[in-house]
C-alpha positions in Angstrom: 102.5 81.8 43.6 104.9 79.4 45.1 107.3 76.4 45.6 108.3 74.2 48.2 110.8 71.2 48.3 110.8 69.5 51.6 111.8 66.0 53.4 112.3 67.5 56.9 112.6 71.3 57.9 116.4 71.5 58.1 116.3 70.8 54.4 113.2 72.6 53.3 113.5 74.9 50.4 110.7 77.4 49.8 109.8 80.0 47.3 107.3 82.8 47.0 106.4 85.2 44.5 103.4 87.2 44.1 102.7 89.4 40.8 99.1 90.6 41.6 97.3 89.2 38.8 94.3 88.6 40.4 90.8 90.9 40.5 91.1 94.4 42.7 91.4 93.6 46.8 90.6 96.3 49.1 90.9 94.8 51.8 94.0 93.1 51.3 93.3 88.9 51.3 95.9 86.1 52.1 98.3 85.9 52.1 99.1 89.9 52.5 97.3 92.2 55.3 97.4 95.6 56.1 98.6 95.8 59.5 97.8 99.1 61.4 96.3 102.0 60.8 95.4 103.3 56.9 94.8 100.5 54.2 96.7 99.6 51.2 95.3 97.0 48.4 95.3 95.8 45.1 94.2 97.9 42.1 92.8 96.8 38.6 96.4 97.5 37.0 97.6 94.4 39.0 99.6 96.3 41.5 99.8 96.2 45.2 99.6 100.2 46.5 101.1 101.2 49.4 99.1 104.5 50.0 100.4 107.2 51.0 101.1 107.8 55.2 103.5 110.3 56.1 101.8 110.2 59.6 103.1 106.6 60.4 104.1 106.4 64.0 103.0 102.5 64.2 105.0 101.1 60.8 101.3 100.8 59.2 101.4 98.8 55.9 101.1 95.6 54.2 102.8 92.4 55.3 103.9 89.1 53.4 102.7 85.8 55.5 105.2 83.5 53.7 108.6 83.7 54.4 111.8 81.4 53.5 112.7 78.4 55.6 116.5 78.4 55.5 119.2 80.7 56.9 120.3 82.2 53.3 117.5 83.5 51.9 116.9 86.4 49.6 114.0 89.3 48.7 113.3 90.9 45.4 110.9 93.8 44.3 109.9 95.7 41.4 108.3 98.8 42.6 107.3 102.7 41.3 108.1 105.5 43.8 107.6 109.0 42.6 108.6 110.6 45.4 109.4 114.5 45.2 109.2 117.6 47.2 111.6 119.0 49.8 110.4 117.1 52.9 112.1 114.2 54.1 110.3 110.9 52.7 110.7 107.3 53.4 109.5 103.9 51.9 110.5 100.9 54.1 111.3 97.3 53.5 111.2 95.6 57.0 112.3 92.1 57.5 109.9 90.9 60.4 107.4 88.5 61.8 104.7 87.2 59.7 101.5 88.9 60.2 99.7 85.8 61.6 101.7 85.9 64.4 102.4 89.6 65.5 100.2 92.4 66.7 99.7 95.5 64.3 102.2 97.6 66.1 104.9 95.2 66.3 108.0 96.3 64.3 111.4 95.2 65.8 113.1 94.8 62.6 116.5 95.4 60.4 115.3 97.4 57.3 116.3 98.5 53.6 115.1 102.2 53.6 114.5 104.8 50.4 114.8 108.0 51.9 114.4 111.2 49.9 115.6 114.1 51.4 116.8 117.1 49.2 117.9 119.1 52.0 120.2 116.9 53.4 121.5 114.1 51.7 119.5 114.0 48.5 118.1 110.6 48.0 119.9 107.9 49.7 119.5 103.8 50.5 119.7 103.1 54.0 120.0 99.9 56.7 118.5 100.6 59.6 117.3 98.7 63.1 114.2 100.1 64.6 112.2 99.4 67.8 109.4 101.5 66.7 108.4 104.1 63.5 110.0 106.8 65.9 113.6 105.1 66.1 114.5 103.9 62.9 117.1 106.7 61.9 118.3 106.6 65.8 119.1 102.9 65.8 122.2 101.4 64.1 122.2 102.5 60.5 124.4 103.0 57.5 123.5 104.9 54.2 124.8 104.8 50.9 124.2 107.3 47.6 121.7 105.6 45.4 122.4 103.9 41.9 119.4 104.6 40.6 116.9 107.9 41.2 114.0 107.0 42.8 111.4 109.4 41.0 110.4 108.6 37.7 111.5 104.9 36.8 111.3 101.5 37.7 112.9 99.8 40.4 114.2 96.5 41.3 115.7 96.0 44.6 117.1 92.4 45.7 118.3 91.7 49.0 120.6 88.7 50.4 120.7 87.6 53.6 123.7 85.2 54.9 123.3 82.9 57.8 120.2 85.4 59.2 122.8 87.9 60.3 124.8 89.3 57.0 122.2 91.6 54.8 123.5 92.8 51.2 121.7 95.2 48.7 121.4 95.9 45.2 119.5 98.5 43.6 118.8 98.0 39.7 121.9 95.3 39.5 124.2 97.9 41.2 125.4 96.5 44.7 124.4 99.0 47.3 126.2 98.1 50.5 126.3 95.6 53.5 125.7 95.5 57.2 125.6 93.1 60.0 122.3 92.2 61.4 122.8 93.1 65.6 122.0 90.5 67.6 119.1 92.1 69.2 117.2 92.3 65.9 118.2 88.6 64.4 116.4 87.1 62.3 115.8 83.4 62.1 112.5 81.0 61.8 109.6 83.1 62.3 111.3 86.2 61.3 112.1 86.4 57.8 109.0 88.3 56.6 109.0 91.4 54.9 106.7 94.3 56.0 106.3 97.3 53.5 105.7 100.9 55.0 105.4 104.0 53.1 106.2 107.1 54.8 105.6 109.5 52.2 103.1 112.0 50.5 103.0 109.5 47.4 101.9 106.1 46.7 104.3 103.5 46.2 103.3 100.7 43.5 104.4 97.2 44.1 104.6 95.0 40.8 105.9 92.0 41.8 107.7 90.3 44.8 109.4 86.9 45.2 111.0 85.9 48.3 113.0 82.8 48.2 115.6 80.0 49.7 119.0 80.3 47.9 122.2 78.9 48.3 124.6 80.4 50.5 127.5 82.2 49.4 129.9 81.3 52.4 130.8 77.5 50.8 131.4 74.3 52.6 134.7 73.7 54.0 135.4 70.6 51.5 135.8 73.4 49.1 139.3 74.5 50.3 142.6 72.8 49.4 145.6 73.3 52.0 148.2 75.1 49.6 150.6 76.5 51.9 151.6 75.7 55.7 154.1 76.9 58.2 154.4 76.4 61.9 157.3 78.7 62.5 158.9 75.3 64.7 162.6 76.5 63.8 165.5 78.1 64.9 164.5 82.3 66.1 165.2 84.8 63.7 164.4 85.4 60.0 161.3 83.2 58.7 162.6 82.4 55.2 161.2 79.1 54.3 159.6 80.9 50.9 158.4 84.2 52.8 158.9 87.7 51.7 159.3 90.3 55.2 158.1 93.8 54.0 160.1 95.8 57.3 162.9 94.3 60.1 161.4 94.4 63.0 159.7 90.6 63.1 160.7 87.5 63.2 160.2 84.0 64.9 160.7 83.9 68.7 160.0 80.7 70.3 158.3 79.1 67.5 155.7 82.0 66.6 155.8 84.7 64.2 156.0 88.3 66.4 157.3 91.9 66.4 160.4 91.8 67.8 161.4 96.0 67.7 160.9 98.7 70.2 159.2 101.2 67.4 155.8 101.7 67.0 155.2 100.3 63.3 153.9 97.4 61.5 155.5 94.3 59.3 154.4 92.4 56.9 154.8 88.3 56.0 153.7 87.7 52.3 154.6 85.0 50.0 153.0 84.5 46.0 150.7 81.6 46.2 149.5 82.3 42.4 146.3 83.3 40.9 143.5 81.9 43.3 140.5 83.6 41.1 139.0 85.3 44.3 139.0 82.0 45.9 141.2 82.1 49.0 141.0 81.4 52.6 144.2 81.6 55.3 144.0 80.4 59.3 146.3 81.0 62.0 146.3 80.4 65.3 146.9 83.5 67.4 148.5 84.4 70.9 148.4 87.0 73.2 146.0 88.9 71.1 145.9 92.9 72.1 143.6 95.5 72.8 146.0 98.3 71.9 148.0 97.4 68.9 146.3 94.7 66.1 147.6 92.2 63.6 146.3 91.4 60.3 145.3 88.0 58.1 145.8 89.6 54.3 144.5 88.0 51.1 145.1 89.1 47.3 148.2 90.9 48.6 150.0 92.5 45.7 153.8 91.9 45.4 154.6 95.0 47.0 152.5 95.0 50.3 150.6 98.1 49.3 147.3 96.3 48.6 145.2 93.8 50.0 142.4 92.6 51.6 142.7 92.1 55.5 141.2 90.8 58.6 142.3 93.2 61.5 142.5 91.3 64.9 142.3 93.2 68.2 141.4 91.1 71.5 137.9 92.9 71.4 137.6 93.5 67.7 137.7 92.4 64.4 137.7 94.8 61.3 137.4 93.4 57.7 138.6 95.8 55.1 141.5 96.8 52.3 145.0 97.9 53.1 145.5 101.0 50.9 149.4 101.5 52.1 152.4 99.8 52.7 152.3 96.9 55.1 155.6 98.0 56.4 155.6 101.2 58.7 152.0 103.1 59.1 149.6 101.4 56.5 146.3 102.7 56.0 143.0 101.0 56.0 139.4 101.1 54.9 136.7 99.2 56.7 134.1 97.5 55.2 132.8 95.8 58.4 133.6 95.7 62.3 132.4 93.7 65.2 132.7 94.2 69.1 133.9 90.2 69.6 136.2 88.4 72.2 139.5 87.2 70.8 141.0 84.9 73.0 144.9 83.8 73.1 144.8 80.1 71.2 141.9 80.8 69.0 142.2 80.0 65.6 141.0 82.7 62.8 140.6 82.3 59.4 139.8 84.7 56.8 138.3 83.7 53.5 137.0 85.2 50.0 135.0 83.7 47.9 133.0 85.0 44.9 133.1 88.7 45.8 132.3 88.1 49.8 134.6 87.9 52.6 134.1 86.3 56.3 136.3 86.0 59.3 135.7 83.0 61.4 136.4 82.6 65.0 137.1 78.7 65.9 135.1 77.7 62.5 132.4 79.9 63.5 131.5 83.1 61.1 131.2 86.1 62.8 131.8 89.1 60.6 130.9 89.2 56.5 131.6 91.7 54.1 130.5 92.1 50.5 131.9 93.0 47.0 135.4 93.0 47.9 136.8 92.7 44.4 135.7 95.9 43.5 138.3 97.8 45.4 141.1 94.5 45.6 141.2 92.6 42.6 141.6 89.1 42.7 144.6 89.1 40.6 146.7 89.9 43.3 148.7 86.8 44.2 150.4 87.4 47.6 149.1 86.4 51.1 150.4 86.6 54.6 150.4 88.1 57.9 151.0 91.3 59.6 152.4 91.9 63.2 152.4 95.3 65.2 153.6 97.1 67.9 152.0 100.1 69.6 153.5 100.2 73.2 153.4 96.9 73.7 153.1 93.7 70.8 149.8 92.8 69.3 149.2 89.5 68.1 151.2 86.9 67.3 150.8 83.8 65.5 152.1 80.1 65.9 151.3 79.1 62.7 149.6 79.8 59.4 148.0 77.9 56.8 147.0 79.1 53.2 143.9 77.4 51.2 143.0 77.7 47.3 139.2 77.1 46.2 139.8 77.3 42.4 138.0 74.8 40.3 135.5 74.1 42.9 
């Protein structure tokens, strides 16, 4: 079953669902195909059976022909995975080329992995990237404890992809985790199809799948309404103008907000922007970014400056995370996502939070995302601002700052 809404390809929306409600198929028929060795089939109970293939070096398994059309898309499925025993076993949901234009052994793909390994880690959910079946836990990976045990219960997986470069994962309705997709494994037109790979001693039974386009979580720029702007174009010294500074080693110098002391420390600059109900954005022009000392854009900060969502900025790296102690002195951070990227003098950086997701833009181009951020920092915190730091030399300075609200949109 599917739907297609189309005027031309950039505006096309598609969705493809399969509940396998048809007579048994062995071998599989269109729109499915089994790739590699072994075999998968549709049984008399109207389930897609991914057969046990513990020795699986070629990525064998069933692949779905249909795929979403737009960069913002999702995939969902219900499955029964009765895995047990002491040996490490995996069931893999890989996203790659459709079977109609790929050889059976091709895999180069981002993956969601159900991993059963009682000796080391128990049952976990992974994001990983692999060129081949022998490398899927060697390449870039993240892992999380599963919110639902695999054995003996129905599992429902939901994967959302944003702009073909950021993946979020839920299991049985619980948020699991997220990851950026490495450029070498980029998704895109022709590379949004699912391939199911069972490296277990048991079969996996798939009861339905749904692959679909969806509205992007990142909203259009028109949702934002400017509520505060400061260009720091006034006399050197204290910032004032409605701001509260946390610490003393910072201020305005030559129309920029910067660290002014010789101490190795951080200083925060915050202001009350009201209750923005989880939708806020802060932009700034940065000057003289450093590879040794960072600075921050901060949203949903508390009045004491001891808790906030932050984008920490170096000249060669960006981190999205939460601040867990005072912006004044030596704050601590917990990183959600990070990326190596060049930040140049004069770049405009924007940090946004909208409906539980945050992202960082450089010159209006999103480069990094993180999900479910209000699980750890409440959206009722009403302060936003900047942080500057010195560590041997000054970190980033700020030419200006603008804060936006997305409330009511």
